[in-house]
C-alpha positions in Angstrom: -2.8 -14.1 -15.5 0.2 -14.9 -17.1 1.6 -11.3 -16.7 0.6 -11.2 -12.9 2.4 -15.0 -12.0 5.3 -13.2 -13.3 4.9 -10.0 -11.7 4.5 -11.8 -8.6 8.1 -13.5 -9.4 9.8 -10.9 -9.9 8.2 -9.2 -6.5 9.4 -12.2 -4.8 13.2 -12.2 -6.2 13.1 -8.3 -5.2 11.8 -9.4 -1.4 14.4 -12.1 -1.4 17.1 -10.2 -2.2 16.2 -7.8 0.2 16.1 -10.1 3.1 19.7 -9.5 3.8 19.0 -6.4 4.6 15.6 -6.6 6.4 17.0 -9.6 8.3 17.7 -7.4 11.4 13.9 -7.0 12.1 13.5 -10.9 11.8 13.2 -11.1 15.5 10.7 -10.9 18.1 12.8 -8.2 20.0 14.1 -5.0 18.4 17.3 -3.9 17.0 19.1 -1.0 19.1 19.9 2.1 16.9 20.8 5.6 16.8 17.1 6.6 16.2 14.9 3.3 16.5 13.8 3.8 20.1 13.4 7.8 19.5 10.9 6.8 16.6 9.2 4.0 18.8 8.2 6.7 21.5 6.9 9.2 18.8 4.4 7.0 17.7 3.2 6.4 21.0 3.1 10.3 21.6 1.0 10.4 17.7 -1.5 7.8 19.4 -1.7 10.0 22.4 -2.3 13.1 21.2 -5.0 12.1 18.3 -6.8 10.7 21.0 -6.4 13.3 23.7 -8.1 15.9 20.8 -5.1 17.0 18.6 -5.9 17.2 15.1 -3.2 17.3 13.3 -1.2 16.5 16.5 2.0 18.7 17.3 2.3 18.5 20.5 3.8 15.3 22.0 1.8 14.9 25.6 3.7 12.4 27.2 7.5 13.2 26.4 9.8 15.5 28.6 8.4 13.6 31.5 5.0 14.6 30.7 5.9 18.2 30.5 5.4 17.9 26.7 7.3 18.5 23.4 6.8 20.1 20.4 8.6 17.3 18.1 5.5 16.3 16.7 5.3 20.4 15.4 9.2 20.1 13.4 9.4 16.5 12.7 8.7 14.8 9.9 4.9 12.7 10.7 5.1 10.2 7.7 6.0 7.6 9.9 4.2 8.2 12.6 1.0 8.8 10.4 1.3 5.1 9.1 1.9 3.8 12.8 -1.8 4.9 13.5 -3.6 2.1 12.1 -1.4 -0.4 13.8 -1.1 1.2 17.0 -5.2 1.2 17.1 -5.4 -2.4 16.6 -3.0 -2.5 19.6 0.1 -3.7 18.2 3.5 -3.3 19.6 5.2 0.1 18.3 8.2 -2.2 17.8 6.0 -4.5 15.5 4.3 -1.6 13.6 8.5 -0.2 12.9 9.3 -3.2 11.7 6.2 -3.5 9.0 6.6 -0.2 7.7 10.6 -0.5 7.4 10.1 -3.8 5.4 7.5 -2.4 3.5 9.2 0.5 3.0 12.1 -1.8 1.3 9.9 -3.9 -0.7 8.3 -0.8 -2.1 11.8 0.6 -2.7 13.2 -2.5 -4.4 9.9 -2.7 -6.5 9.9 1.3 -7.4 13.9 1.0 -8.6 13.1 -2.1 -10.4 9.7 -0.6 -12.4 12.1 2.7 -13.0 14.8 0.6 -14.5 12.9 -0.8 -16.5 10.7 1.8 -17.8 14.1 3.1 -18.8 14.5 0.2 -21.3 17.5 -1.9 -19.0 17.6 -5.7 -19.3 16.3 -8.0 -16.3 19.6 -8.7 -15.5 21.3 -5.2 -15.3 18.1 -4.8 -13.2 19.1 -7.3 -10.7 22.8 -6.3 -10.3 21.7 -3.1 -10.0 19.1 -3.5 -7.1 21.9 -5.9 -5.7 24.1 -2.8 -5.5 21.2 -0.7 -4.4 20.5 -3.3 -1.1 24.5 -3.7 -0.2 25.3 0.4 -0.1 26.5 0.7 2.8 24.6 4.0 3.5 21.2 2.0 3.6 22.8 -0.8 5.1 23.6 2.1 8.0 19.9 3.4 7.9 18.5 0.1 8.6 20.8 -2.0 10.8 22.6 1.1 12.5 20.7 4.6 12.1 17.4 3.0 12.5 16.0 6.4 11.0 12.2 5.4 9.4 12.1 8.3 7.6 14.8 8.4 5.5 14.1 4.8 4.5 10.4 5.9 3.8 11.9 8.6 2.2 13.9 6.6 -0.3 11.3 4.2 -1.6 9.4 7.0 -2.4 12.2 8.7 -3.9 12.6 5.5 -6.4 8.6 5.3 -6.9 8.8 8.7 -7.6 11.0 8.5 -10.5 9.3 5.6 -11.8 6.0 7.2 -12.1 7.9 10.1 -13.3 9.3 8.5 -15.9 6.3 6.4 -17.2 4.0 9.2 -16.9 6.6 11.1 -19.4 6.8 8.0 -21.5 2.7 7.6 -21.9 1.3 11.3 -21.1 -2.1 10.2 -21.9 -2.4 7.6 -19.0 -3.5 10.5 -16.3 -3.3 7.6 -13.5 0.0 8.3 -13.3 0.2 12.1 -12.8 -2.3 11.7 -9.9 0.2 8.3 -8.4 3.1 10.8 -8.7 1.0 13.7 -7.0 0.4 11.1 -3.7 4.1 10.2 -3.8 4.9 13.7 -3.6 2.5 13.8 -0.5 4.6 11.1 0.9 8.1 12.6 -0.1 7.5 16.1 1.6 5.8 14.3 4.9 8.8 11.3 4.8 11.4 13.5 6.4 12.2 17.4 6.5 15.7 16.9 5.0 15.3 14.2 2.3 12.5 16.4 1.2 14.1 19.1 0.9 16.8 16.8 -1.6 14.8 14.6 -3.0 11.6 17.3 -4.3 13.6 19.5 -6.0 15.1 16.4 -8.0 11.8 14.5 -8.7 10.4 18.4 -10.2 13.5 18.7 -12.4 13.4 15.4 -13.7 10.1 15.7 -14.8 10.3 19.2 -15.9 13.6 18.2 -18.2 11.7 16.9 -21.4 7.9 17.0 -22.3 5.5 19.3 -23.9 4.5 22.8 -22.2 1.2 21.5 -21.6 2.4 18.4 -19.5 5.1 20.5 -17.5 2.3 22.7 -16.2 0.6 19.7 -15.4 3.3 18.4 -13.7 3.5 21.6 -11.8 0.3 21.5 -10.8 0.5 18.3 -9.4 3.3 19.0 -7.2 1.6 22.3 -6.2 -1.5 20.6 -4.9 0.9 18.0 -2.9 2.7 21.4 -1.3 -0.9 22.2 -0.5 -2.0 19.0 1.0 1.3 18.9 3.2 0.7 22.7 4.2 -0.8 21.9 7.4 2.5 20.9 8.4 5.7 22.7 6.8 4.3 26.4 6.9 4.0 25.9 11.1 7.3 24.2 11.2 9.1 26.6 9.2 6.9 30.1 10.9 7.2 28.7 14.4 11.0 27.7 14.3 12.2 30.6 15.6 10.1 30.2 18.9 12.3 26.9 19.4 16.1 26.7 20.1 16.8 24.7 16.9 18.9 27.4 15.0 21.0 27.7 18.5 22.1 23.6 18.1 25.6 22.9 18.1 25.8 20.6 15.2 24.6 23.6 12.9 27.7 25.0 13.1 30.1 22.4 13.3 29.1 20.9 9.8 32.6 21.9 8.4 34.2 19.4 10.8 31.9 16.2 9.2 33.1 16.7 5.6 34.2 13.1 4.3 37.4 12.2 3.1 38.4 10.0 -0.1 39.0 7.1 1.9 35.8 7.6 3.5 34.0 7.9 0.5 36.3 4.5 -0.3 35.6 1.6 2.1 34.8 1.5 5.6 34.0 -1.4 8.4 30.3 -1.7 8.6 29.2 -1.7 12.4 27.8 0.3 14.7 29.2 3.8 15.6 28.9 7.5 15.6 30.1 10.1 13.7 32.7 12.6 15.2 34.2 15.7 13.3 37.7 15.0 11.3 38.7 12.2 9.4 38.1 9.4 12.4 34.1 8.1 11.9 32.7 5.4 14.2 30.0 5.0 11.1 30.5 3.8 7.5 30.2 7.1 5.6 31.4 5.1 2.2 29.9 5.1 -1.2 31.5 1.8 -1.8 34.0 0.5 -4.1 31.1 -0.2 -6.8 29.7 2.9 -7.0 33.2 4.9 -7.3 34.0 2.4 -10.1 30.5 3.1 -11.8 31.7 6.7 -11.4 34.8 6.5 -12.7 34.2 4.5 -15.6 31.2 7.4 -16.1 33.9 9.5 -16.0 36.4 8.3 -18.3 34.3 6.6 -20.7 30.9 8.5 -20.1 30.9 11.2 -23.2 31.6 8.3 -25.9 29.8 5.1 -24.6 26.2 7.3 -23.4 26.3 8.5 -27.2 25.5 5.1 -28.5 22.5 3.5 -29.4 21.7 1.7 -26.7 18.2 0.9 -25.6 19.3 3.5 -22.6 20.2 5.5 -21.4 17.1 7.0 -24.1 19.1 10.5 -24.3 23.0 11.9 -23.8 21.4 14.9 -22.0 19.9 12.8 -19.3 22.6 10.3 -18.7 24.9 14.0 -18.7 22.8 15.5 -16.0 22.3 12.5 -14.2 26.4 12.3 -13.8 26.9 15.6 -13.4 24.1 15.4 -10.4 25.8 12.6 -8.9 29.4 14.3 -9.0 27.6 17.1 -7.2 26.0 14.9 -4.9 29.7 14.0 -4.0 31.3 17.4 -4.1 28.8 19.1 -1.6 30.1 16.2 0.8 33.9 17.3 0.6 35.7 20.1 2.5 36.1 21.6 -1.4 32.8 23.0 -1.1 32.9 25.1 1.9 32.4 27.8 0.4 29.3 27.1 -1.2 28.0 26.4 2.3 29.3 29.4 3.6 27.4 31.0 1.3 24.4 29.0 1.2 23.8 28.8 5.2 20.5 27.0 4.7 22.7 24.0 3.8 23.6 24.0 7.3 19.7 22.5 8.0 21.6 19.0 6.5 23.6 19.3 9.6 26.2 16.2 8.2 27.2 16.8 4.7 26.9 13.1 4.1 23.8 13.3 4.1 23.6 13.6 0.5 24.4 10.2 -0.1 20.7 9.5 0.5 19.4 10.5 -3.1 22.1 9.4 -4.5 22.8 5.5 -4.5 19.1 5.4 -5.9 20.3 8.3 -8.8 23.1 5.8 -9.5 21.3 2.6 -10.2 20.9 3.9 -13.8 24.6 4.0 -14.1 25.2 0.5 -12.9 22.7 -0.8 -14.9 24.2 0.7 -17.5 28.0 -0.5 -17.4 26.9 -4.1 -16.5 24.4 -4.4 -19.9 27.3 -2.6 -21.6 29.7 -5.3 -20.5 27.1 -8.0 -21.3 26.3 -7.1 -24.5 29.6 -6.8 -26.1 30.9 -9.5 -23.7 33.9 -7.2 -22.2 33.5 -10.6 -19.6 36.9 -9.1 -17.7 34.3 -6.0 -16.4 31.8 -8.1 -15.4 34.2 -10.1 -13.2 35.0 -6.9 -12.1 31.6 -5.4 -10.9 30.6 -8.7 -9.7 33.5 -9.0 -7.2 32.9 -5.7 -5.9 29.3 -6.6 -5.9 30.1 -9.8 -4.1 32.5 -8.1 -2.1 29.7 -5.1 -0.9 27.0 -7.8 -0.4 28.8 -10.7 1.1 29.0 -9.2 4.7 25.6 -8.1 4.9 25.1 -12.1 6.0 28.1 -11.6 8.6 26.1 -8.3 10.3 25.5 -8.3 13.7 23.2 -5.6 15.4 24.6 -4.2 18.5 21.8 -5.2 20.5 18.4 -5.9 20.7 15.6 -4.9 23.7 12.4 -5.0 24.3 9.5 -2.7 26.3 5.6 -2.6 25.9 3.3 -0.3 25.2 2.9 0.8 28.4 6.6 1.6 28.3 6.6 4.0 25.5 3.4 5.6 26.3 5.5 6.4 29.4 8.6 7.5 27.8 10.0 10.4 29.5 13.0 12.0 27.3 12.4 14.1 24.3 13.5 11.8 21.3 15.9 14.8 19.7 19.7 14.5 19.9 20.3 18.0 21.6 16.6 18.7 22.6 16.2 21.3 19.8 12.6 21.7 19.8 12.4 23.1 23.3 11.0 26.2 23.5 13.2 29.2 24.0 13.4 30.5 27.4 12.2 26.9 29.2 14.9 26.6 31.8 13.8 24.0 34.0 15.4 20.9 35.2 13.4 19.2 38.0 11.4 16.9 35.6 11.7 14.2 38.2 9.1 16.5 40.3 6.3 16.2 37.9 2.7 15.3 39.2 -0.7 16.0 37.3 -1.6 19.2 39.1 -0.7 23.0 39.1 1.2 24.2 41.9 0.7 27.7 43.9 4.2 29.0 44.0 3.5 32.2 45.7 0.1 32.8 47.7 -2.6 30.6 49.2 -5.6 28.4 48.4 -7.1 25.0 47.4 -6.5 23.1 44.2 -8.8 20.6 43.0 -8.3 18.4 39.7 -10.9 17.0 37.7 -8.8 16.0 34.7 -5.2 16.3 33.5 -3.5 15.6 30.3 -0.6 17.2 28.1 -3.4 18.5 25.8 -6.1 19.4 28.1 -6.6 20.3 31.7 -9.7 20.9 34.2 -9.1 21.9 37.3 -11.0 24.5 40.0 -8.9 27.1 42.3 -10.1 28.6 45.7 -7.5 31.3 46.3 -7.9 33.1 49.7 -4.8 35.9 48.2 -3.4 36.7 45.1 -1.3 33.5 43.9 1.0 32.7 41.7 -0.2 29.3 40.0 2.2 27.3 37.9 1.7 24.3 35.3 4.4 21.5 35.4 4.4 22.0 31.6 6.3 23.8 29.3 4.5 26.9 27.6 4.6 27.5 23.7 2.5 28.7 20.8 -1.1 27.6 21.1 -1.4 26.9 24.7 -4.9 28.9 26.4 -5.2 29.1 29.6 -9.1 30.4 30.6 -10.2 31.2 34.1 -14.1 31.6 34.6 -13.8 32.0 30.7 -11.6 34.8 30.7 -8.1 34.3 29.0 -5.3 34.9 31.2 -1.8 36.3 30.1 1.1 33.9 30.8 4.2 35.0 32.8 7.8 34.2 33.5 10.8 34.9 36.3 13.7 33.0 37.6 11.8 30.7 39.9 9.3 29.9 36.7 12.1 28.7 34.8 9.9 28.9 31.5 6.7 26.9 32.6 3.3 27.7 32.2 2.3 30.4 34.7 -0.1 33.0 35.4 -1.4 34.9 38.3 -5.0 35.4 39.7 -6.6 37.5 42.7 -8.5 36.0 45.3 -11.3 33.9 44.5 -12.7 30.9 43.0 -12.2 30.0 39.5 -13.2 27.4 37.2 -9.5 26.4 34.9 -9.5 25.0 31.8 -5.6 25.0 29.8 -5.7 23.7 26.2 -3.6 23.4 23.5 -4.9 24.6 20.2 -4.4 25.3 16.7 -4.6 28.8 17.1 -1.7 30.3 15.7 -1.8 32.3 12.0 0.5 29.5 10.7 -1.6 26.9 11.6 -4.9 28.2 10.7 -3.5 28.7 7.2 -2.0 25.6 6.9 -4.6 23.7 7.9 -7.1 26.0 5.8 -5.1 25.7 3.2 -4.7 21.6 3.0 -8.4 21.1 4.0 -9.1 23.3 1.0 -7.2 21.6 -1.6 -8.5 18.5 -0.1 -12.0 18.9 -0.7 -11.4 20.7 -3.9 -10.0 17.1 -5.0 -12.8 15.3 -3.4 -15.1 17.4 -5.5 -13.2 17.2 -8.8 -13.4 13.2 -8.7 -17.1 13.1 -7.3 -17.9 15.2 -10.4 -15.4 13.2 -13.1 -17.7 9.9 -11.7 -20.8 11.7 -12.0 -19.5 12.5 -15.5 -19.1 9.3 -16.3 -22.6 8.2 -15.5 -24.2 10.8 -17.5 -22.1 9.4 -20.2 -23.0 5.7 -19.5 -26.8 6.6 -19.5 
């Protein structure tokens, strides 16, 4: 019980530290950020897609002014999934976002503290590092100005993954660490597409760098199962990417204009702004003077100090690899890495090199804790004073911050949100050219021919109507046409056509006659079938294994 209350005090203290960062959410209205409103509209459409029978949801039924939009098939679903229980409880999406974001900040703080504790750092070193984390300009930008809930969840799960991996490596007999790590891996893979590509390999390598081959195989198995559970999302997202305009998006070709300069890494004002190509940016991209000092100390004295038998880091090899990784993440943000970016085109999907700061602000925590503990134990007061001064200079502006603006909308407003939630509409199907979105009505149109239309039901996922055609006709539905859409007239599937007049909408031709027409968005593509099938098989297999284990335990007790 005493330990319980002690842990409760630490959780409360970490929460208090995070209050300066999360106080932007302690208002009835919602802060205006780059991505915040887009996420709220995705929350709404994820719920609507599920209610309309999509499982899993892939097509946003009301975006693009009800023409539907496949953003849910390609963009990280974890935040949408977490919002579902709150949405079905009829909470406003704005409140759901705030609860998820604040919980993520709490998990980030608790997990980071537990990770540093498992590495053997003192409580004061852990608190110092947490203050550095919660005042990191990159994290402040995510919360206050960018509003990207996916990146925030990814950071929280990254810290959790590091803690669980370290705990399991120290106590491999405690297999519950491994299972929680698997669940965390699922979260990492679904939290944010780009973050998963950065964080996933780091977590895997962190666990594989030490331990027996048996334990390494167990770790690979757990990550393999996590990947299998997430294949319902990742396989269609990758295999069906060629059906949308994503690869042609302008920002994928202009990454070289967004390399950061040393002055941008050092300092920049914390305020709402946008990133522009070149050395001038309206958004703070800095690591902060504190992080740069920590890196400099590690570079200058690291080879000597990290060899000392302090409580932690536990091995010079691990500390060296950690420092190399931190330096690598900085290097790839600068113009000096251009040849690497050109040699590995997959890097362009990061969009902006400064995104690499996301894992860096967590990975640097052991170095922060190390130097604070080193200065404390050796009573190097000038270094402690310098570190504390830089920390206060970084932390104090948090209490001076003001959001760009606040707004409030109802659930109905978000359900009817008519934009795409994508920066450059990069999830539009190729060939969709129609721009007269204001003309949308829940009924098909006879572009050529003649007849009558009677609509029985209409939604983004499923439409049912009757056609009575007096002559051969061209029918157009006010919807995109995309992979998975199927239209049946009198139980016979029709073929879609396109022309300059149709402009990429869902269209087909029928001869004269009477037809009962049903248009349905389905999971009938090979990536969805395989992805869904593998994920379901892995899930059922794990459930069966758990039940079998419980059965064995009960048999042993008899």
